[in-house]
C-alpha positions as CSV (number, residue, x, y, z in Angstrom):
1,X,-14.5,7.6,-19.2
2,X,-14.2,5.7,-15.7
3,X,-14.1,8.4,-13.4
4,X,-11.9,8.2,-10.3
5,X,-13.3,8.7,-6.2
6,X,-13.4,12.7,-5.7
7,X,-11.1,12.0,-2.9
8,X,-8.0,11.2,-5.2
9,X,-8.4,14.3,-7.0
10,X,-5.8,16.0,-4.2
11,X,-1.9,15.1,-3.6
12,X,-2.5,14.7,-0.1
13,X,-5.7,12.2,1.1
14,X,-6.6,14.0,4.5
15,X,-4.6,13.0,7.0
16,X,-6.1,13.5,10.9
17,X,-9.8,11.9,9.6
18,X,-8.3,8.2,8.9
19,X,-5.9,7.0,11.7
20,X,-5.3,3.5,13.3
21,X,-3.1,3.7,16.5
22,X,-1.4,1.2,18.2
23,X,0.2,1.1,21.8
24,X,2.7,-1.2,22.5
25,X,5.0,-0.8,25.2
26,X,4.7,2.9,25.9
27,X,5.4,3.2,22.4
28,X,2.6,4.7,20.1
29,X,2.8,3.6,16.4
30,X,-0.1,5.7,14.1
31,X,-0.8,4.9,10.3
32,X,-2.6,7.8,7.9
33,X,-2.8,9.6,5.0
34,X,-0.2,11.8,5.1
35,X,-1.2,15.8,5.9
36,X,1.3,18.1,4.8
37,X,3.7,18.5,2.1
38,X,6.6,17.5,4.6
39,X,5.3,14.0,5.8
40,X,4.6,13.3,1.4
41,X,8.4,14.3,1.3
42,X,9.4,12.1,3.9
43,X,7.7,9.4,2.8
44,X,9.3,9.8,-1.1
45,X,12.5,9.5,0.6
46,X,12.2,6.9,2.7
47,X,11.0,4.9,-0.9
48,X,13.9,6.7,-2.5
49,X,16.0,4.8,0.2
50,X,14.5,1.4,0.2
51,X,13.6,0.8,-3.8
52,X,16.6,2.8,-5.3
53,X,19.6,2.6,-2.6
54,X,18.5,-1.0,-0.2
55,X,17.0,-2.6,-3.0
56,X,18.5,-1.1,-6.6
57,X,14.9,-1.9,-7.8
58,X,14.7,2.0,-9.3
59,X,18.1,3.9,-10.9
60,X,18.6,6.4,-7.9
61,X,20.1,8.8,-11.1
62,X,16.1,9.7,-12.2
63,X,15.7,11.4,-8.8
64,X,18.1,13.4,-8.1
65,X,16.3,15.3,-5.2
66,X,16.2,12.1,-3.4
67,X,12.8,11.6,-3.7
68,X,11.5,8.5,-5.2
69,X,8.2,10.1,-7.2
70,X,6.4,9.1,-10.6
71,X,3.4,10.6,-12.8
72,X,1.0,8.3,-10.5
73,X,1.7,10.3,-7.1
74,X,-0.5,13.4,-8.0
75,X,-3.8,11.3,-8.4
76,X,-2.6,8.8,-5.3
77,X,-3.3,9.1,-1.3
78,X,-0.1,8.3,0.0
79,X,0.0,6.7,3.5
80,X,2.7,6.8,6.4
81,X,3.1,5.0,9.5
82,X,4.6,6.8,12.6
83,X,6.6,5.5,15.7
84,X,6.1,7.9,18.3
85,X,8.2,7.4,21.5
86,X,8.8,10.0,24.2
87,X,7.9,12.8,22.1
88,X,9.7,11.9,19.3
89,X,8.4,11.3,16.0
90,X,9.8,8.9,13.5
91,X,8.6,7.8,10.0
92,X,8.9,3.5,10.0
93,X,6.9,2.7,7.1
94,X,4.7,4.0,3.8
95,X,2.1,2.6,1.4
96,X,-0.1,4.6,-1.6
97,X,-3.3,3.5,-3.2
98,X,-3.9,4.6,-6.9
99,X,-7.1,4.5,-8.5
100,X,-7.5,1.7,-11.0
101,X,-7.9,3.1,-14.3
102,X,-4.6,5.3,-14.1
103,X,-2.7,2.4,-12.2
104,X,0.6,1.3,-13.9
105,X,0.5,-2.8,-15.1
106,X,-3.5,-3.0,-15.5
107,X,-3.2,0.6,-17.7
108,X,-1.5,-1.7,-20.6
109,X,-3.3,-5.2,-19.3
110,X,0.6,-6.1,-19.4
111,X,2.0,-7.9,-16.5
112,X,5.2,-9.3,-17.6
113,X,4.9,-11.1,-20.9
114,X,1.1,-11.8,-19.9
115,X,-2.4,-9.9,-20.9
116,X,-5.4,-10.2,-19.1
117,X,-7.9,-8.3,-17.7
118,X,-9.8,-7.7,-14.8
119,X,-12.3,-10.7,-13.6
120,X,-16.2,-9.5,-13.3
121,X,-16.5,-11.3,-9.9
122,X,-13.9,-11.5,-7.3
123,X,-15.0,-12.1,-3.6
124,X,-18.3,-12.2,-4.5
125,X,-18.6,-9.0,-5.3
126,X,-18.7,-6.7,-8.9
127,X,-15.4,-5.9,-10.2
128,X,-15.5,-2.0,-11.1
129,X,-12.8,0.4,-12.4
130,X,-14.2,3.2,-10.3
131,X,-14.6,0.7,-6.9
132,X,-10.9,-0.3,-7.9
133,X,-7.3,1.1,-6.4
134,X,-3.7,-0.5,-7.1
135,X,-2.1,-0.8,-3.7
136,X,2.0,-0.3,-4.0
137,X,5.0,1.1,-3.2
138,X,4.7,-0.6,0.3
139,X,7.5,-0.1,2.7
140,X,7.1,-1.6,5.9
141,X,9.9,-3.5,7.8
142,X,9.5,-4.9,11.3
143,X,10.2,-2.8,14.4
144,X,12.1,-4.0,17.1
145,X,11.1,-2.5,20.8
146,X,13.4,-2.3,23.5
147,X,11.2,-5.2,24.9
148,X,12.4,-7.0,22.4
149,X,9.0,-7.2,20.7
150,X,8.3,-7.0,16.7
151,X,5.5,-5.1,15.5
152,X,4.5,-6.1,12.0
153,X,4.5,-2.2,10.6
154,X,2.5,-3.7,7.3
155,X,-0.6,-4.6,9.3
156,X,-1.0,-1.1,10.8
157,X,-0.4,0.5,7.1
158,X,-3.2,-2.3,5.8
159,X,-5.4,-0.9,8.5
160,X,-5.7,2.3,7.8
161,X,-5.9,1.5,3.7
162,X,-8.9,-0.6,4.7
163,X,-10.8,2.5,6.9
164,X,-9.8,4.9,4.0
165,X,-11.3,2.5,1.2
166,X,-14.3,1.9,3.0
167,X,-14.8,5.6,3.3
168,X,-14.2,6.0,-0.9
169,X,-16.4,3.3,-1.5
170,X,-13.7,1.2,-3.0
171,X,-14.6,-2.7,-3.4
172,X,-11.4,-4.4,-4.5
173,X,-7.6,-3.5,-4.7
174,X,-5.1,-4.9,-7.2
175,X,-1.2,-5.5,-6.3
176,X,1.7,-7.1,-7.9
177,X,3.8,-8.2,-4.8
178,X,6.3,-10.8,-3.7
179,X,4.6,-14.0,-3.9
180,X,6.2,-15.2,-0.3
181,X,4.9,-12.2,1.2
182,X,1.3,-12.9,-0.2
183,X,1.5,-16.5,0.8
184,X,2.3,-15.7,4.2
185,X,-1.1,-13.3,4.0
186,X,-3.2,-16.1,2.9
187,X,-2.1,-18.5,6.0
188,X,-3.0,-15.0,7.5
189,X,-6.9,-15.3,6.4
190,X,-6.3,-12.8,3.4
191,X,-7.7,-14.1,0.5
192,X,-6.0,-13.0,-2.8
193,X,-6.8,-13.8,-6.1
194,X,-4.0,-14.3,-8.9
195,X,-4.8,-12.3,-12.2
196,X,-2.2,-14.5,-14.0
197,X,-0.5,-17.8,-14.1
198,X,3.1,-18.1,-12.0
199,X,4.9,-15.1,-11.4
200,X,7.2,-12.6,-13.5
201,X,9.8,-10.3,-12.8
202,X,8.4,-6.6,-11.6
203,X,10.8,-3.7,-10.7
204,X,13.8,-6.2,-10.4
205,X,11.7,-8.5,-8.2
206,X,9.9,-11.7,-8.4
207,X,6.3,-10.8,-8.2
208,X,2.4,-11.8,-8.9
209,X,-0.7,-9.9,-9.5
210,X,-3.6,-9.9,-8.2
211,X,-6.6,-8.8,-6.7
212,X,-8.6,-8.8,-3.4
213,X,-12.3,-8.2,-2.6
214,X,-12.1,-6.0,0.7
215,X,-15.4,-6.9,2.4
216,X,-15.3,-8.4,5.8
217,X,-11.2,-7.8,5.9
218,X,-11.2,-5.2,9.5
219,X,-11.6,-8.4,11.0
220,X,-8.5,-9.9,9.8
221,X,-6.2,-6.9,10.6
222,X,-8.1,-6.4,14.4
223,X,-7.2,-10.3,14.9
224,X,-3.3,-9.6,13.9
225,X,-3.0,-6.1,16.2
226,X,-0.8,-6.8,19.4
């Protein structure tokens, strides 16, 4: 049996120990693992609003308390991204990491109508279940500041996930994501590797399944930071 990293064994993933912070025009943004049950529940309510209400990807009747939560959340590290301005703190994004041996479409090796296995090597690194996690449930709209500047919340979340992944000794992420968003990130230097040909419907949206070797990606986030 493949064991998971010990940090994944608790619902809350640490908090203050892993923080990424941007300061833009007097507005602070910071991303880190949630540190309290209140922070966790705020992220789950944001996921409900996004995936059940705005995008209709999941049936809202399945989440009567207004929190989009599943069996994997208890084994995952949930991240939040907050905006702080004039003493007011507001959640603006969320993301999570789930150990690969529990993870979603990888559990049965099927995505859409195709069966696949993880490659032995990706990005020059050996692929192992105990050093691979799924990055999922991304909610990261861009934020418009009063100055007119737009902040890409997703890049700050990616930075926080990369930092935590390095602490845990993770070497790869797997993902299912909108192919246009992935292509945009490929143009910025991210070397996503597709696990199957083409795209398939995933939770009501077109998606590609892939893997990303994490080595040397801190520089990408630093380059994209404002």
